[in-house]
Biopython code that builds the backbone (N, CA, C, O; Angstrom):
import numpy as np
from Bio.PDB.StructureBuilder import StructureBuilder

atoms = [
    (1, "UNK", "N", (30.867, -24.419, 109.963)),
    (1, "UNK", "CA", (31.986, -23.901, 109.164)),
    (1, "UNK", "C", (31.054, -24.204, 107.581)),
    (1, "UNK", "O", (30.183, -25.070, 107.510)),
    (2, "UNK", "N", (31.447, -23.317, 106.414)),
    (2, "UNK", "CA", (30.513, -23.303, 105.327)),
    (2, "UNK", "C", (31.906, -24.228, 104.232)),
    (2, "UNK", "O", (33.128, -24.124, 104.134)),
    (3, "UNK", "N", (30.799, -25.122, 103.568)),
    (3, "UNK", "CA", (31.690, -25.648, 102.584)),
    (3, "UNK", "C", (31.983, -25.297, 101.456)),
    (3, "UNK", "O", (30.905, -25.101, 100.893)),
    (4, "UNK", "N", (32.914, -25.065, 100.668)),
    (4, "UNK", "CA", (32.690, -24.209, 99.411)),
    (4, "UNK", "C", (32.290, -24.955, 98.473)),
    (4, "UNK", "O", (32.419, -26.179, 98.438)),
    (5, "UNK", "N", (31.634, -24.068, 97.423)),
    (5, "UNK", "CA", (30.967, -24.632, 96.258)),
    (5, "UNK", "C", (31.963, -25.455, 95.646)),
    (5, "UNK", "O", (33.174, -25.313, 95.814)),
    (6, "UNK", "N", (31.265, -26.560, 94.733)),
    (6, "UNK", "CA", (32.454, -27.329, 93.868)),
    (6, "UNK", "C", (32.851, -26.393, 93.124)),
    (6, "UNK", "O", (32.159, -25.428, 92.798)),
    (7, "UNK", "N", (34.419, -26.673, 92.670)),
    (7, "UNK", "CA", (35.043, -25.785, 91.651)),
    (7, "UNK", "C", (34.901, -26.878, 90.360)),
    (7, "UNK", "O", (35.565, -26.458, 89.412)),
    (8, "UNK", "N", (34.451, -27.732, 90.158)),
    (8, "UNK", "CA", (34.053, -28.042, 88.845)),
    (8, "UNK", "C", (32.803, -28.675, 88.918)),
    (8, "UNK", "O", (32.207, -28.885, 89.974)),
    (9, "UNK", "N", (32.347, -29.022, 87.641)),
    (9, "UNK", "CA", (31.035, -29.133, 87.288)),
    (9, "UNK", "C", (31.079, -31.088, 87.900)),
    (9, "UNK", "O", (31.926, -31.979, 87.823)),
    (10, "UNK", "N", (29.797, -30.999, 88.423)),
    (10, "UNK", "CA", (29.692, -32.425, 89.419)),
    (10, "UNK", "C", (28.884, -33.464, 88.303)),
    (10, "UNK", "O", (27.715, -33.846, 88.253)),
    (11, "UNK", "N", (29.951, -33.703, 87.531)),
    (11, "UNK", "CA", (28.992, -34.537, 86.339)),
    (11, "UNK", "C", (28.165, -35.615, 87.034)),
    (11, "UNK", "O", (26.969, -35.678, 86.748)),
    (12, "UNK", "N", (28.770, -36.619, 88.073)),
    (12, "UNK", "CA", (28.540, -37.742, 88.955)),
    (12, "UNK", "C", (26.676, -36.998, 89.428)),
    (12, "UNK", "O", (25.655, -37.665, 89.261)),
    (13, "UNK", "N", (26.679, -35.907, 89.860)),
    (13, "UNK", "CA", (25.450, -35.427, 90.388)),
    (13, "UNK", "C", (24.569, -35.045, 89.247)),
    (13, "UNK", "O", (23.362, -35.254, 89.372)),
    (14, "UNK", "N", (25.116, -34.404, 87.933)),
    (14, "UNK", "CA", (24.325, -34.101, 86.740)),
    (14, "UNK", "C", (23.434, -35.555, 86.508)),
    (14, "UNK", "O", (22.229, -35.803, 86.546)),
    (15, "UNK", "N", (24.575, -36.327, 86.264)),
    (15, "UNK", "CA", (23.742, -37.893, 86.130)),
    (15, "UNK", "C", (22.787, -38.474, 87.079)),
    (15, "UNK", "O", (21.868, -39.108, 86.562)),
    (16, "UNK", "N", (22.806, -38.407, 88.133)),
    (16, "UNK", "CA", (21.889, -38.607, 89.151)),
    (16, "UNK", "C", (20.394, -37.953, 89.216)),
    (16, "UNK", "O", (19.330, -38.440, 89.598)),
    (17, "UNK", "N", (20.765, -36.482, 88.623)),
    (17, "UNK", "CA", (19.680, -35.713, 88.429)),
    (17, "UNK", "C", (18.422, -36.096, 87.284)),
    (17, "UNK", "O", (17.192, -36.101, 87.336)),
    (18, "UNK", "N", (19.554, -36.440, 86.127)),
    (18, "UNK", "CA", (18.908, -37.082, 84.998)),
    (18, "UNK", "C", (18.098, -38.304, 85.345)),
    (18, "UNK", "O", (16.960, -38.468, 84.904)),
    (19, "UNK", "N", (18.549, -38.941, 85.941)),
    (19, "UNK", "CA", (17.699, -40.105, 86.290)),
    (19, "UNK", "C", (16.806, -39.980, 87.684)),
    (19, "UNK", "O", (16.050, -40.877, 88.057)),
    (20, "UNK", "N", (16.964, -39.006, 88.241)),
    (20, "UNK", "CA", (15.765, -38.881, 89.010)),
    (20, "UNK", "C", (14.574, -38.202, 88.324)),
    (20, "UNK", "O", (13.460, -38.691, 88.507)),
    (21, "UNK", "N", (14.744, -36.882, 87.381)),
    (21, "UNK", "CA", (13.834, -36.626, 86.595)),
    (21, "UNK", "C", (13.260, -37.665, 85.357)),
    (21, "UNK", "O", (12.313, -37.441, 84.604)),
    (22, "UNK", "N", (13.962, -38.628, 85.386)),
    (22, "UNK", "CA", (13.052, -39.556, 84.362)),
    (22, "UNK", "C", (12.642, -40.522, 84.944)),
    (22, "UNK", "O", (12.387, -41.551, 84.317)),
    (23, "UNK", "N", (12.422, -40.406, 86.717)),
    (23, "UNK", "CA", (11.516, -41.322, 86.991)),
    (23, "UNK", "C", (12.338, -42.548, 87.889)),
    (23, "UNK", "O", (11.751, -43.235, 88.725)),
    (24, "UNK", "N", (13.591, -42.674, 87.609)),
    (24, "UNK", "CA", (14.208, -43.479, 88.737)),
    (24, "UNK", "C", (14.320, -43.148, 89.949)),
    (24, "UNK", "O", (14.584, -42.068, 90.477)),
    (25, "UNK", "N", (14.025, -44.510, 90.500)),
    (25, "UNK", "CA", (14.241, -44.208, 91.967)),
    (25, "UNK", "C", (15.621, -44.087, 92.460)),
    (25, "UNK", "O", (16.488, -44.886, 92.104)),
    (26, "UNK", "N", (15.917, -42.855, 93.483)),
    (26, "UNK", "CA", (16.932, -42.340, 93.816)),
    (26, "UNK", "C", (16.639, -42.152, 95.423)),
    (26, "UNK", "O", (15.795, -41.406, 95.919)),
    (27, "UNK", "N", (17.576, -43.042, 96.122)),
    (27, "UNK", "CA", (17.523, -42.550, 97.771)),
    (27, "UNK", "C", (17.666, -41.312, 98.008)),
    (27, "UNK", "O", (18.494, -40.770, 97.276)),
    (28, "UNK", "N", (17.043, -40.496, 98.947)),
    (28, "UNK", "CA", (16.929, -39.263, 99.205)),
    (28, "UNK", "C", (17.872, -38.369, 99.364)),
    (28, "UNK", "O", (17.965, -37.213, 98.950)),
    (29, "UNK", "N", (18.791, -39.234, 100.217)),
    (29, "UNK", "CA", (20.296, -38.493, 100.588)),
    (29, "UNK", "C", (21.115, -38.606, 99.277)),
    (29, "UNK", "O", (22.109, -37.892, 99.416)),
    (30, "UNK", "N", (21.113, -39.174, 98.125)),
    (30, "UNK", "CA", (21.713, -39.391, 97.320)),
    (30, "UNK", "C", (21.350, -37.955, 96.209)),
    (30, "UNK", "O", (22.083, -37.147, 95.638)),
    (31, "UNK", "N", (20.077, -38.116, 96.258)),
    (31, "UNK", "CA", (19.551, -37.036, 95.311)),
    (31, "UNK", "C", (19.795, -35.527, 95.914)),
    (31, "UNK", "O", (20.252, -34.626, 95.210)),
    (32, "UNK", "N", (19.467, -35.363, 97.194)),
    (32, "UNK", "CA", (19.896, -34.281, 97.942)),
    (32, "UNK", "C", (21.357, -34.015, 97.757)),
    (32, "UNK", "O", (21.534, -32.848, 97.409)),
    (33, "UNK", "N", (22.208, -34.546, 97.847)),
    (33, "UNK", "CA", (23.563, -34.088, 97.734)),
    (33, "UNK", "C", (23.823, -33.947, 96.239)),
    (33, "UNK", "O", (24.598, -33.050, 95.908)),
    (34, "UNK", "N", (23.270, -34.728, 95.271)),
    (34, "UNK", "CA", (23.488, -34.371, 94.177)),
    (34, "UNK", "C", (22.702, -32.808, 93.699)),
    (34, "UNK", "O", (23.239, -31.864, 93.119)),
    (35, "UNK", "N", (21.602, -32.903, 94.058)),
    (35, "UNK", "CA", (20.917, -31.369, 93.705)),
    (35, "UNK", "C", (21.836, -30.093, 94.545)),
    (35, "UNK", "O", (21.928, -28.921, 94.180)),
    (36, "UNK", "N", (22.412, -30.679, 95.668)),
    (36, "UNK", "CA", (23.021, -29.615, 96.824)),
    (36, "UNK", "C", (24.327, -29.300, 95.761)),
    (36, "UNK", "O", (24.673, -28.160, 95.452)),
    (37, "UNK", "N", (24.950, -30.499, 95.291)),
    (37, "UNK", "CA", (26.291, -30.115, 94.532)),
    (37, "UNK", "C", (26.383, -29.062, 93.244)),
    (37, "UNK", "O", (27.173, -28.180, 92.906)),
    (38, "UNK", "N", (24.981, -29.702, 92.630)),
    (38, "UNK", "CA", (24.955, -28.703, 91.436)),
    (38, "UNK", "C", (24.434, -27.812, 91.397)),
    (38, "UNK", "O", (24.604, -27.109, 90.401)),
    (39, "UNK", "N", (23.524, -27.365, 92.454)),
    (39, "UNK", "CA", (23.306, -26.118, 92.885)),
    (39, "UNK", "C", (24.457, -25.132, 93.236)),
    (39, "UNK", "O", (24.644, -23.981, 92.839)),
    (40, "UNK", "N", (25.054, -25.775, 93.948)),
    (40, "UNK", "CA", (26.349, -24.649, 94.503)),
    (40, "UNK", "C", (26.955, -24.763, 93.306)),
    (40, "UNK", "O", (26.889, -23.593, 92.930)),
    (41, "UNK", "N", (27.542, -25.397, 92.375)),
    (41, "UNK", "CA", (28.338, -25.195, 91.148)),
    (41, "UNK", "C", (27.740, -24.504, 90.248)),
    (41, "UNK", "O", (28.459, -23.962, 89.409)),
    (42, "UNK", "N", (26.470, -24.350, 90.172)),
    (42, "UNK", "CA", (25.612, -23.225, 89.219)),
    (42, "UNK", "C", (25.809, -22.158, 89.806)),
    (42, "UNK", "O", (26.253, -21.202, 89.169)),
    (43, "UNK", "N", (25.544, -22.060, 91.096)),
    (43, "UNK", "CA", (25.375, -20.499, 91.738)),
    (43, "UNK", "C", (26.755, -19.880, 91.901)),
    (43, "UNK", "O", (26.900, -18.693, 92.191)),
    (44, "UNK", "N", (27.894, -20.836, 91.681)),
    (44, "UNK", "CA", (29.060, -19.979, 91.475)),
    (44, "UNK", "C", (29.354, -19.569, 90.106)),
    (44, "UNK", "O", (30.439, -19.057, 89.833)),
    (45, "UNK", "N", (28.253, -19.808, 89.041)),
    (45, "UNK", "CA", (28.509, -19.425, 87.731)),
    (45, "UNK", "C", (27.688, -18.505, 87.346)),
    (45, "UNK", "O", (27.815, -17.932, 86.264)),
    (46, "UNK", "N", (26.692, -18.241, 88.240)),
    (46, "UNK", "CA", (25.633, -17.252, 87.971)),
    (46, "UNK", "C", (26.401, -15.970, 88.170)),
    (46, "UNK", "O", (27.393, -15.789, 88.877)),
    (47, "UNK", "N", (25.689, -15.041, 87.340)),
    (47, "UNK", "CA", (26.037, -13.390, 87.285)),
    (47, "UNK", "C", (24.979, -12.797, 87.847)),
    (47, "UNK", "O", (24.061, -13.611, 87.939)),
    (48, "UNK", "N", (24.625, -11.481, 88.368)),
    (48, "UNK", "CA", (23.973, -11.294, 88.652)),
    (48, "UNK", "C", (22.544, -11.127, 87.519)),
    (48, "UNK", "O", (21.497, -11.694, 87.832)),
    (49, "UNK", "N", (22.600, -10.563, 86.618)),
    (49, "UNK", "CA", (21.967, -10.411, 85.331)),
    (49, "UNK", "C", (21.567, -11.824, 85.196)),
    (49, "UNK", "O", (20.344, -11.888, 85.066)),
    (50, "UNK", "N", (22.020, -12.744, 85.181)),
    (50, "UNK", "CA", (21.402, -14.277, 85.036)),
    (50, "UNK", "C", (20.215, -14.340, 85.988)),
    (50, "UNK", "O", (19.168, -14.896, 85.656)),
    (51, "UNK", "N", (20.377, -13.809, 87.085)),
    (51, "UNK", "CA", (19.331, -14.245, 88.310)),
    (51, "UNK", "C", (18.104, -13.684, 88.151)),
    (51, "UNK", "O", (17.157, -14.119, 88.807)),
    (52, "UNK", "N", (17.923, -12.490, 87.127)),
    (52, "UNK", "CA", (16.722, -11.917, 86.602)),
    (52, "UNK", "C", (15.983, -12.733, 85.981)),
    (52, "UNK", "O", (14.778, -12.483, 85.978)),
    (53, "UNK", "N", (16.378, -13.717, 85.407)),
    (53, "UNK", "CA", (15.457, -14.952, 84.506)),
    (53, "UNK", "C", (14.816, -16.092, 85.485)),
    (53, "UNK", "O", (13.993, -16.951, 85.169)),
    (54, "UNK", "N", (15.298, -15.910, 86.510)),
    (54, "UNK", "CA", (15.088, -17.140, 87.554)),
    (54, "UNK", "C", (13.574, -17.538, 87.647)),
    (54, "UNK", "O", (13.002, -18.624, 87.550)),
    (55, "UNK", "N", (13.138, -16.269, 87.869)),
    (55, "UNK", "CA", (11.404, -16.041, 88.401)),
    (55, "UNK", "C", (10.810, -16.088, 87.195)),
    (55, "UNK", "O", (9.591, -16.260, 87.217)),
    (56, "UNK", "N", (11.452, -15.959, 85.920)),
    (56, "UNK", "CA", (10.134, -15.944, 84.729)),
    (56, "UNK", "C", (10.148, -17.044, 84.035)),
    (56, "UNK", "O", (9.341, -17.183, 83.117)),
    (57, "UNK", "N", (11.131, -18.095, 84.367)),
    (57, "UNK", "CA", (10.536, -19.207, 83.562)),
    (57, "UNK", "C", (10.006, -20.709, 84.096)),
    (57, "UNK", "O", (10.330, -21.276, 85.140)),
    (58, "UNK", "N", (9.294, -21.069, 83.283)),
    (58, "UNK", "CA", (8.802, -22.531, 83.560)),
    (58, "UNK", "C", (9.176, -23.749, 82.576)),
    (58, "UNK", "O", (9.473, -23.455, 81.418)),
    (59, "UNK", "N", (9.179, -24.899, 82.912)),
    (59, "UNK", "CA", (9.662, -26.011, 82.260)),
    (59, "UNK", "C", (9.332, -27.295, 82.785)),
    (59, "UNK", "O", (9.157, -27.546, 83.977)),
    (60, "UNK", "N", (9.259, -28.068, 81.862)),
    (60, "UNK", "CA", (8.783, -29.499, 82.109)),
    (60, "UNK", "C", (9.562, -30.321, 82.450)),
    (60, "UNK", "O", (10.678, -29.961, 82.076)),
    (61, "UNK", "N", (9.599, -31.289, 82.987)),
    (61, "UNK", "CA", (10.794, -32.103, 83.735)),
    (61, "UNK", "C", (11.776, -32.777, 82.305)),
    (61, "UNK", "O", (12.998, -32.925, 82.338)),
    (62, "UNK", "N", (10.886, -33.110, 81.123)),
    (62, "UNK", "CA", (11.737, -33.251, 79.879)),
    (62, "UNK", "C", (12.472, -32.477, 79.485)),
    (62, "UNK", "O", (13.467, -32.927, 78.916)),
    (63, "UNK", "N", (12.314, -30.844, 79.614)),
    (63, "UNK", "CA", (12.883, -29.724, 79.261)),
    (63, "UNK", "C", (14.107, -29.787, 80.215)),
    (63, "UNK", "O", (15.142, -29.299, 79.762)),
    (64, "UNK", "N", (14.153, -30.351, 81.556)),
    (64, "UNK", "CA", (15.085, -29.848, 82.405)),
    (64, "UNK", "C", (16.041, -31.051, 82.213)),
    (64, "UNK", "O", (17.252, -30.943, 82.404)),
    (65, "UNK", "N", (15.432, -32.218, 81.821)),
    (65, "UNK", "CA", (16.632, -33.242, 81.543)),
    (65, "UNK", "C", (17.251, -32.908, 80.086)),
    (65, "UNK", "O", (18.463, -33.094, 79.983)),
    (66, "UNK", "N", (16.641, -32.493, 79.088)),
    (66, "UNK", "CA", (17.337, -31.866, 78.224)),
    (66, "UNK", "C", (18.474, -30.988, 78.708)),
    (66, "UNK", "O", (19.647, -31.334, 78.566)),
    (67, "UNK", "N", (18.197, -30.104, 79.153)),
    (67, "UNK", "CA", (19.091, -28.908, 79.988)),
    (67, "UNK", "C", (20.646, -29.476, 80.776)),
    (67, "UNK", "O", (21.804, -29.058, 80.802)),
    (68, "UNK", "N", (19.881, -30.686, 81.384)),
    (68, "UNK", "CA", (21.125, -31.221, 82.151)),
    (68, "UNK", "C", (21.962, -31.960, 80.854)),
    (68, "UNK", "O", (23.136, -31.712, 80.580)),
    (69, "UNK", "N", (21.217, -32.783, 80.230)),
    (69, "UNK", "CA", (21.895, -33.381, 79.539)),
    (69, "UNK", "C", (23.228, -32.680, 78.552)),
    (69, "UNK", "O", (24.349, -33.155, 78.371)),
    (70, "UNK", "N", (22.622, -31.354, 77.999)),
    (70, "UNK", "CA", (23.281, -30.453, 77.511)),
    (70, "UNK", "C", (24.752, -29.970, 78.450)),
    (70, "UNK", "O", (25.774, -29.616, 77.862)),
    (71, "UNK", "N", (24.682, -30.009, 79.540)),
    (71, "UNK", "CA", (25.850, -29.766, 80.705)),
    (71, "UNK", "C", (26.834, -31.092, 80.210)),
    (71, "UNK", "O", (28.027, -30.950, 79.945)),
    (72, "UNK", "N", (26.192, -32.251, 80.146)),
    (72, "UNK", "CA", (27.336, -33.314, 79.924)),
    (72, "UNK", "C", (27.681, -33.344, 78.332)),
    (72, "UNK", "O", (28.613, -34.112, 78.094)),
    (73, "UNK", "N", (27.291, -32.862, 77.494)),
    (73, "UNK", "CA", (27.677, -32.873, 76.349)),
    (73, "UNK", "C", (28.577, -31.378, 76.049)),
    (73, "UNK", "O", (29.381, -31.458, 75.120)),
    (74, "UNK", "N", (28.509, -30.365, 76.597)),
    (74, "UNK", "CA", (28.667, -29.286, 75.972)),
    (74, "UNK", "C", (29.771, -28.637, 76.777)),
    (74, "UNK", "O", (29.591, -27.455, 77.072)),
    (75, "UNK", "N", (30.831, -29.198, 77.159)),
    (75, "UNK", "CA", (32.170, -29.281, 77.802)),
    (75, "UNK", "C", (33.221, -29.605, 76.787)),
    (75, "UNK", "O", (33.181, -30.248, 75.738)),
    (76, "UNK", "N", (34.049, -29.051, 77.333)),
    (76, "UNK", "CA", (35.496, -29.518, 76.184)),
    (76, "UNK", "C", (36.539, -29.568, 77.156)),
    (76, "UNK", "O", (36.641, -28.774, 78.092)),
    (77, "UNK", "N", (37.396, -30.622, 76.889)),
    (77, "UNK", "CA", (38.775, -30.428, 77.593)),
    (77, "UNK", "C", (39.602, -29.837, 76.948)),
    (77, "UNK", "O", (39.587, -30.081, 75.741)),
    (78, "UNK", "N", (40.684, -28.798, 77.481)),
    (78, "UNK", "CA", (41.715, -28.610, 76.921)),
    (78, "UNK", "C", (43.101, -29.111, 77.043)),
    (78, "UNK", "O", (43.494, -29.800, 77.985)),
    (79, "UNK", "N", (43.829, -28.723, 76.028)),
    (79, "UNK", "CA", (45.270, -29.411, 76.030)),
    (79, "UNK", "C", (45.969, -29.736, 77.790)),
    (79, "UNK", "O", (46.521, -30.701, 78.319)),
    (80, "UNK", "N", (45.510, -28.151, 78.306)),
    (80, "UNK", "CA", (46.647, -28.934, 79.588)),
    (80, "UNK", "C", (45.395, -29.271, 80.502)),
    (80, "UNK", "O", (45.576, -29.009, 81.691)),
    (81, "UNK", "N", (44.251, -29.764, 80.193)),
    (81, "UNK", "CA", (43.389, -30.640, 81.168)),
    (81, "UNK", "C", (42.469, -29.940, 81.604)),
    (81, "UNK", "O", (41.564, -30.576, 82.145)),
    (82, "UNK", "N", (42.344, -28.661, 81.562)),
    (82, "UNK", "CA", (40.891, -27.865, 82.148)),
    (82, "UNK", "C", (40.107, -28.204, 81.385)),
    (82, "UNK", "O", (40.382, -28.855, 80.377)),
    (83, "UNK", "N", (38.660, -27.728, 81.801)),
    (83, "UNK", "CA", (37.509, -27.905, 81.376)),
    (83, "UNK", "C", (37.029, -26.846, 81.064)),
    (83, "UNK", "O", (36.890, -25.949, 81.896)),
    (84, "UNK", "N", (36.672, -26.717, 79.802)),
    (84, "UNK", "CA", (35.662, -24.992, 79.479)),
    (84, "UNK", "C", (34.423, -25.844, 79.378)),
    (84, "UNK", "O", (34.186, -27.051, 79.322)),
    (85, "UNK", "N", (33.750, -24.757, 79.377)),
    (85, "UNK", "CA", (32.092, -24.809, 78.761)),
    (85, "UNK", "C", (31.680, -23.966, 77.925)),
    (85, "UNK", "O", (31.957, -22.772, 78.040)),
    (86, "UNK", "N", (30.860, -24.505, 76.823)),
    (86, "UNK", "CA", (30.233, -23.402, 75.998)),
    (86, "UNK", "C", (28.853, -22.923, 76.884)),
    (86, "UNK", "O", (28.149, -23.534, 77.688)),
    (87, "UNK", "N", (28.812, -21.521, 76.342)),
    (87, "UNK", "CA", (27.858, -21.047, 77.635)),
    (87, "UNK", "C", (26.613, -21.631, 77.840)),
    (87, "UNK", "O", (25.846, -21.941, 76.929)),
    (88, "UNK", "N", (26.426, -21.769, 78.906)),
    (88, "UNK", "CA", (25.292, -22.479, 79.778)),
    (88, "UNK", "C", (24.644, -21.716, 80.446)),
    (88, "UNK", "O", (25.257, -21.041, 81.273)),
    (89, "UNK", "N", (23.311, -21.575, 80.330)),
    (89, "UNK", "CA", (22.073, -20.430, 81.354)),
    (89, "UNK", "C", (22.287, -21.002, 82.695)),
    (89, "UNK", "O", (21.367, -21.677, 83.155)),
    (90, "UNK", "N", (23.372, -20.836, 83.404)),
    (90, "UNK", "CA", (23.412, -21.325, 84.680)),
    (90, "UNK", "C", (22.311, -21.077, 85.997)),
    (90, "UNK", "O", (22.062, -21.883, 86.894)),
    (91, "UNK", "N", (21.855, -19.975, 85.847)),
    (91, "UNK", "CA", (20.539, -19.690, 86.187)),
    (91, "UNK", "C", (19.503, -20.271, 86.310)),
    (91, "UNK", "O", (18.818, -20.266, 87.333)),
    (92, "UNK", "N", (19.168, -21.045, 84.936)),
    (92, "UNK", "CA", (18.317, -21.992, 84.939)),
    (92, "UNK", "C", (18.536, -23.348, 85.480)),
    (92, "UNK", "O", (17.578, -24.037, 85.832)),
    (93, "UNK", "N", (19.982, -23.835, 85.577)),
    (93, "UNK", "CA", (20.731, -24.961, 85.967)),
    (93, "UNK", "C", (20.283, -24.505, 87.605)),
    (93, "UNK", "O", (19.652, -25.368, 88.215)),
    (94, "UNK", "N", (20.455, -23.741, 88.036)),
    (94, "UNK", "CA", (20.704, -23.874, 89.466)),
    (94, "UNK", "C", (18.915, -23.725, 89.765)),
    (94, "UNK", "O", (18.500, -24.540, 90.588)),
    (95, "UNK", "N", (18.264, -23.133, 89.397)),
    (95, "UNK", "CA", (16.844, -23.213, 89.335)),
    (95, "UNK", "C", (16.474, -25.002, 88.908)),
    (95, "UNK", "O", (15.430, -25.155, 89.542)),
    (96, "UNK", "N", (16.594, -25.577, 88.613)),
    (96, "UNK", "CA", (16.473, -26.948, 88.270)),
    (96, "UNK", "C", (16.919, -27.791, 89.611)),
    (96, "UNK", "O", (16.267, -28.746, 90.031)),
    (97, "UNK", "N", (17.998, -27.351, 90.156)),
    (97, "UNK", "CA", (18.696, -28.216, 90.908)),
    (97, "UNK", "C", (18.009, -28.031, 92.348)),
    (97, "UNK", "O", (17.750, -28.931, 93.147)),
    (98, "UNK", "N", (17.739, -26.442, 92.517)),
    (98, "UNK", "CA", (16.681, -26.376, 93.757)),
    (98, "UNK", "C", (15.174, -26.709, 93.462)),
    (98, "UNK", "O", (14.324, -26.591, 94.345)),
    (99, "UNK", "N", (14.985, -26.973, 92.664)),
    (99, "UNK", "CA", (13.621, -27.403, 92.267)),
    (99, "UNK", "C", (13.628, -28.641, 92.795)),
    (99, "UNK", "O", (12.730, -28.895, 93.598)),
    (100, "UNK", "N", (14.796, -29.866, 92.424)),
    (100, "UNK", "CA", (14.863, -30.890, 92.567)),
    (100, "UNK", "C", (14.916, -31.008, 94.289)),
    (100, "UNK", "O", (14.106, -31.646, 94.961)),
    (101, "UNK", "N", (15.892, -30.351, 94.732)),
    (101, "UNK", "CA", (16.183, -30.561, 96.047)),
    (101, "UNK", "C", (14.854, -30.236, 96.895)),
    (101, "UNK", "O", (14.606, -31.096, 97.739)),
    (102, "UNK", "N", (13.924, -29.124, 96.830)),
    (102, "UNK", "CA", (12.457, -28.794, 97.070)),
    (102, "UNK", "C", (11.821, -30.286, 97.011)),
    (102, "UNK", "O", (11.373, -30.867, 98.000)),
    (103, "UNK", "N", (11.843, -30.675, 96.040)),
    (103, "UNK", "CA", (10.926, -31.820, 95.768)),
    (103, "UNK", "C", (11.174, -33.305, 96.470)),
    (103, "UNK", "O", (10.345, -34.208, 96.589)),
    (104, "UNK", "N", (12.614, -33.291, 96.916)),
    (104, "UNK", "CA", (12.842, -34.504, 98.053)),
    (104, "UNK", "C", (12.856, -34.296, 99.260)),
    (104, "UNK", "O", (13.207, -35.261, 99.940)),
    (105, "UNK", "N", (12.543, -33.174, 99.903)),
    (105, "UNK", "CA", (12.527, -32.686, 101.200)),
    (105, "UNK", "C", (11.170, -32.653, 101.529)),
    (105, "UNK", "O", (10.813, -32.259, 102.639)),
]
sb = StructureBuilder()
sb.init_structure("model")
sb.init_model(0)
sb.init_chain("A")
sb.init_seg("    ")
for serial, (resi, resn, name, xyz) in enumerate(atoms, 1):
    if name == "N":
        sb.init_residue(resn, " ", resi, " ")
    sb.init_atom(name, np.array(xyz, "f"), 0.0, 1.0, " ", f" {name:<3s}", serial, name[0])
structure = sb.get_structure()
């Protein structure tokens, strides 16, 4: 059985991954779970055109932290309680999550 991608941005996962990139010791299972959840959410947001840029970009851990911090900031809660996002390069977020996932395995 496949589990569906998260429907909402997993804020806790983003926080965990920011800590991981900053060098904080995170248990492997926690880091994998966080990266898996963020990768799933990002994958559900990516368009086919976005995927073209994944292989062309390189970034430092500091740049990855900045991108993930922007996820935490660049959201807005509408009057009906739904969350909206200011445009985020989801292909890059997806790549960050997959890179972290690969690094802890």
